[in-house]
C-alpha positions as CSV (number, residue, x, y, z in Angstrom):
1,M,90.0,77.6,106.9
2,K,91.7,80.8,105.8
3,W,95.5,80.3,105.5
4,P,97.8,83.2,106.4
5,A,99.5,85.0,103.6
6,S,102.9,83.6,102.7
7,P,106.0,85.3,104.1
8,R,106.9,86.3,100.6
9,R,103.6,88.0,100.0
10,R,103.8,89.8,103.4
11,L,107.3,91.0,102.6
12,L,106.3,92.1,99.2
13,R,103.3,94.1,100.5
14,W,105.5,95.7,103.2
15,W,108.1,96.7,100.7
16,Q,105.5,98.1,98.3
17,S,103.9,100.1,101.1
18,R,107.2,101.8,101.8
19,Q,107.3,103.3,98.3
20,P,106.5,107.1,98.6
21,R,103.2,108.2,97.0
22,S,103.7,110.5,94.0
23,D,102.1,111.0,90.6
24,G,105.6,111.7,89.1
25,L,108.8,109.7,89.4
26,R,112.3,110.2,88.0
27,L,114.1,106.9,87.7
28,T,117.6,106.9,89.2
29,Q,120.0,104.4,90.6
30,R,118.2,104.7,93.9
31,N,114.8,103.4,92.7
32,V,115.7,101.1,89.8
33,Y,116.1,97.5,90.9
34,I,117.6,94.6,88.9
35,L,117.7,90.9,89.3
36,P,118.4,87.9,86.9
37,T,115.4,86.5,85.1
38,G,114.8,82.7,84.7
39,A,116.8,82.8,81.5
40,G,119.5,84.7,83.4
41,W,119.8,82.0,86.1
42,M,120.0,79.3,83.4
43,L,122.8,81.3,81.8
44,A,124.6,81.5,85.1
45,L,124.3,77.7,85.6
46,T,125.6,77.1,82.0
47,L,128.5,79.4,82.6
48,A,129.3,77.5,85.8
49,V,129.3,74.2,84.0
50,L,131.5,75.6,81.2
51,L,134.0,77.0,83.8
52,V,134.2,73.7,85.6
53,A,134.6,71.7,82.4
54,S,137.3,74.2,81.2
55,I,139.2,73.9,84.5
56,N,138.9,70.1,84.5
57,Y,140.1,69.6,80.9
58,Q,142.3,72.7,80.7
59,L,140.5,74.0,77.6
60,N,141.7,77.5,76.7
61,L,138.9,77.9,74.2
62,G,136.5,76.9,77.0
63,Y,137.9,79.7,79.2
64,L,137.5,82.1,76.3
65,L,133.9,81.2,75.6
66,T,133.0,81.2,79.3
67,F,134.4,84.7,80.0
68,L,133.1,86.0,76.7
69,L,129.6,85.0,77.6
70,A,130.0,86.2,81.2
71,G,131.3,89.6,80.0
72,S,128.3,89.9,77.6
73,A,125.9,89.1,80.4
74,A,127.5,91.7,82.7
75,A,127.4,94.3,79.9
76,G,123.8,93.5,79.3
77,M,123.1,94.1,83.0
78,L,124.6,97.6,82.8
79,V,122.8,98.4,79.6
80,G,119.5,97.2,80.9
81,H,119.8,99.2,84.1
82,A,120.7,102.3,82.1
83,N,117.7,101.7,79.8
84,L,115.4,102.7,82.6
85,R,117.6,105.1,84.5
86,G,116.9,108.7,83.6
87,L,113.3,108.2,82.4
88,Q,110.6,110.4,83.9
89,L,107.1,109.0,84.6
90,Q,104.1,111.2,85.0
91,L,100.6,110.0,85.7
92,Q,97.6,111.9,84.4
93,P,94.7,112.0,87.0
94,P,92.0,109.7,85.7
95,E,88.3,110.7,85.3
96,P,85.7,109.2,87.6
97,V,84.2,105.9,86.4
98,F,81.3,103.7,87.4
99,A,81.9,100.5,89.4
100,G,82.8,97.6,87.2
101,Q,83.8,100.0,84.4
102,R,87.3,100.1,82.9
103,C,89.4,102.9,84.2
104,A,92.1,104.1,81.9
105,L,95.4,105.3,83.3
106,R,97.7,107.4,81.0
107,I,101.4,107.5,81.9
108,H,103.7,109.9,80.1
109,L,107.3,108.7,79.7
110,D,109.8,111.5,79.0
111,N,113.2,110.7,77.8
112,P,115.5,113.7,78.2
113,G,118.7,111.7,77.3
114,P,120.5,111.5,74.0
115,R,119.8,107.8,73.4
116,A,116.6,105.9,72.7
117,R,115.0,103.6,75.3
118,H,113.9,100.2,74.0
119,G,111.5,97.6,75.3
120,I,109.9,99.6,78.2
121,A,106.9,97.7,79.7
122,L,104.4,99.0,82.2
123,A,101.6,97.3,84.1
124,V,99.3,97.8,87.1
125,S,99.5,95.4,90.0
126,E,95.8,94.5,89.9
127,A,95.8,93.5,86.3
128,P,99.3,92.5,85.2
129,Q,98.8,93.0,81.4
130,W,102.0,94.5,80.1
131,A,102.0,97.4,77.6
132,W,105.2,97.8,75.7
133,T,106.7,100.9,74.1
134,D,110.0,102.5,72.9
135,V,110.9,106.0,73.9
136,P,112.9,107.9,71.3
137,A,115.9,110.1,72.3
138,Q,114.8,113.5,73.7
139,A,111.2,112.7,73.2
140,A,108.2,111.3,75.0
141,A,105.7,108.4,74.7
142,V,102.3,107.8,76.3
143,V,101.2,104.4,77.6
144,E,97.6,103.6,78.6
145,L,96.9,101.0,81.3
146,A,93.6,99.9,82.7
147,F,92.1,98.3,85.8
148,V,88.5,97.7,86.9
149,P,87.4,99.0,90.3
150,Q,84.6,96.9,91.8
151,R,83.2,99.1,94.5
152,R,82.0,102.7,94.8
153,G,83.8,105.5,96.7
154,W,87.3,106.7,96.7
155,H,90.0,104.3,95.5
156,A,93.7,104.4,95.8
157,L,95.2,103.8,92.4
158,P,97.1,100.5,92.1
159,L,100.8,100.2,92.0
160,I,102.4,100.8,88.6
161,T,105.5,98.8,87.5
162,A,107.9,99.9,84.8
163,E,110.4,97.3,83.7
164,T,112.7,96.3,80.9
165,R,114.6,93.1,79.9
166,F,116.6,94.9,77.2
167,P,119.0,93.9,75.6
168,L,119.5,90.1,76.3
169,G,116.6,89.2,78.5
170,S,118.9,87.8,81.1
171,F,118.2,90.6,83.6
172,R,115.0,92.3,84.7
173,A,115.3,96.0,85.7
174,W,112.2,97.5,87.2
175,S,110.9,100.4,89.2
176,L,107.6,101.1,91.1
177,L,105.3,104.1,90.9
178,R,102.8,104.4,93.8
179,P,100.3,107.1,92.7
180,A,99.1,109.7,95.1
181,T,95.9,110.5,93.2
182,Q,92.7,108.8,94.3
183,L,90.0,107.7,91.9
184,L,86.3,108.4,92.5
185,V,84.1,105.5,91.5
186,Y,80.4,106.1,91.0
187,P,77.9,103.4,92.0
188,L,76.9,100.8,89.4
189,A,73.6,101.7,87.8
190,E,70.8,99.2,87.8
191,V,70.5,97.6,84.4
192,T,66.7,97.6,84.1
193,P,65.4,100.1,86.6
194,P,61.6,100.9,86.9
195,P,60.3,104.2,85.5
196,L,61.1,107.4,87.2
197,P,58.8,108.3,90.2
198,P,56.0,110.7,89.4
199,A,56.7,114.4,89.8
200,Q,55.1,116.2,92.8
201,I,53.0,119.3,92.1
202,Q,53.9,122.1,94.4
203,E,50.8,123.6,96.0
204,A,51.1,127.4,96.1
205,G,48.6,130.2,96.0
206,R,48.6,132.5,93.0
207,A,47.6,136.2,93.5
208,G,44.7,137.4,91.5
209,R,43.4,133.9,90.8
210,S,39.7,133.4,90.4
211,A,37.5,130.6,89.3
212,I,34.9,131.3,86.7
213,G,32.8,128.6,85.2
214,G,34.9,125.9,87.0
215,E,38.2,127.1,85.5
216,D,41.1,129.2,87.1
217,F,42.2,132.5,85.6
218,D,44.9,135.0,86.3
219,G,43.9,138.6,85.6
220,V,43.2,139.8,82.1
221,R,45.1,140.4,78.9
222,A,44.4,141.9,75.5
223,Y,41.9,140.0,73.3
224,R,43.5,137.8,70.7
225,R,41.8,136.4,67.7
226,G,40.5,132.9,68.4
227,D,39.9,133.4,72.2
228,P,36.7,131.7,73.3
229,L,33.9,134.0,73.9
230,K,33.4,132.8,77.5
231,Q,36.9,134.2,78.3
232,V,36.0,137.8,77.1
233,V,35.4,140.1,80.0
234,W,32.0,141.5,78.8
235,K,31.7,144.0,81.6
236,K,34.9,145.7,80.6
237,A,33.9,145.3,76.9
238,A,30.7,147.3,77.6
239,Q,32.6,150.0,79.4
240,A,35.1,150.2,76.5
241,L,32.2,150.5,74.0
242,A,30.6,153.2,76.1
243,T,33.7,155.3,75.9
244,G,34.1,154.7,72.1
245,S,36.9,152.2,72.4
246,H,36.8,148.8,70.8
247,A,39.6,147.3,72.9
248,L,38.5,143.9,74.3
249,V,40.2,142.0,77.0
250,S,40.2,138.3,77.8
251,R,40.7,136.4,81.0
252,D,44.2,134.9,81.2
253,R,44.6,131.2,82.0
254,P,47.4,130.4,84.4
255,Q,50.2,128.3,82.9
256,A,50.3,124.8,84.2
257,Q,52.8,124.4,87.0
258,P,55.5,121.9,86.2
259,G,55.9,119.0,88.6
260,L,59.0,118.8,90.8
261,L,60.8,115.5,90.5
262,W,62.4,114.1,93.6
263,L,64.5,111.0,93.3
264,D,64.0,109.7,96.8
265,A,65.7,106.7,98.4
266,A,62.4,105.8,100.0
267,A,60.8,105.6,96.6
268,T,63.1,102.8,95.4
269,G,61.2,100.3,97.4
270,L,64.4,98.4,98.2
271,A,65.5,97.4,101.7
272,D,69.1,96.9,100.7
273,T,71.0,100.1,100.7
274,E,73.4,99.3,97.9
275,A,70.6,98.1,95.7
276,G,68.7,101.4,96.4
277,I,71.8,103.4,95.6
278,S,72.2,101.5,92.3
279,R,68.5,102.3,91.4
280,L,69.0,106.0,92.3
281,T,72.0,106.1,90.1
282,A,70.0,104.7,87.2
283,W,67.3,107.3,87.8
284,V,69.8,110.1,87.9
285,L,71.2,109.1,84.5
286,A,67.7,108.7,83.1
287,A,66.5,112.1,84.4
288,D,69.6,113.8,83.0
289,H,69.2,112.1,79.6
290,Q,65.6,113.3,79.4
291,G,66.7,116.9,80.3
292,L,64.5,117.0,83.5
293,R,64.9,119.1,86.6
294,W,65.2,116.9,89.7
295,G,66.3,116.8,93.3
296,L,67.9,113.9,95.2
297,R,67.1,112.6,98.6
298,L,69.8,110.2,99.9
299,P,69.6,107.5,102.5
300,G,70.1,109.0,105.8
301,G,68.2,112.2,105.1
302,A,70.7,114.3,103.1
303,R,69.3,116.0,100.0
304,L,70.4,118.0,97.0
305,A,68.2,120.8,95.8
306,P,66.4,120.4,92.4
307,D,68.5,121.5,89.4
308,S,69.5,120.2,86.0
309,G,72.5,119.9,83.7
310,A,75.9,118.1,83.7
311,A,77.2,119.8,86.9
312,H,74.1,118.8,88.9
313,R,74.4,115.2,87.6
314,Q,78.0,115.1,88.7
315,R,77.1,116.4,92.1
316,C,74.4,113.8,92.5
317,L,76.7,110.9,91.4
318,E,79.4,112.0,93.7
319,A,76.9,112.1,96.6
320,L,75.7,108.6,95.8
321,A,79.3,107.4,95.5
322,L,80.2,108.7,98.9
323,C,77.0,107.7,100.6
324,A,77.5,105.5,103.7
325,P,78.1,102.7,104.5
326,E,80.5,101.3,101.9
327,A,82.2,104.4,100.5
328,T,85.3,104.6,102.7
329,P,88.6,104.6,100.9
């Protein structure tokens, strides 16, 4: 039985969904939130006990200690809120990654103010591992976070939280950055794919081709030392000798036509679409590594014309990432 999400989780998701999407955020009093931590609540309880005991026993020193600690906690709340307020967060658009691969998110923290910011922590909601940094006055710092997308296609980047518990740890001030940039995730390549399918030889007629002695030739060329005698055109040689010329010509062999490699979804031999796309991804990487020229036929009939190079590999991987049925954002 699947239990419904708790009201707290539903309220948290609703509140997070109302954050505007942006790759940059300036922290102000309107988007920096603050609440006591666990230690802060314990401090408040301790202060309440001290205050009750001071009232009950009329302890002037008890009053002094209680209000001194309360004033320090209130000052710490203001300092902690100001530690975040004024910072500028900017997310660098991440590069595409493969499914199951670590995606690095780089966030620039710019501090235009005249005082340093201490104990700034950032984390993503999908993998709450905090990265801590200090930002000097009128300077910047870079924090790198990471998360691991599990499916191919377009991904909305997870929510990024910036927080501080400076200076006393009794209050937690935080803000949320909801990125607008989307991440393209390539399919996961098959770990041990079979060899590339055989190349297909294109059948095309060649002008001037003739078959002599069971071999194909294209026209003639000047004789080169080492040419077999059977390739010498003796009729033209006799005509040349009759005119007093010693120029010989040889029949020219046609160059072997290279095969055209098609990476076809039907050639994977797999009924499962995702498994076939995973094998095609592995073949694309292998063909690119070998410097081959290849074309791609996707499930559903779409195709990419044969080509080679990094740009062609990227186009093929993007097409595989966005291939139906599981590539919706």
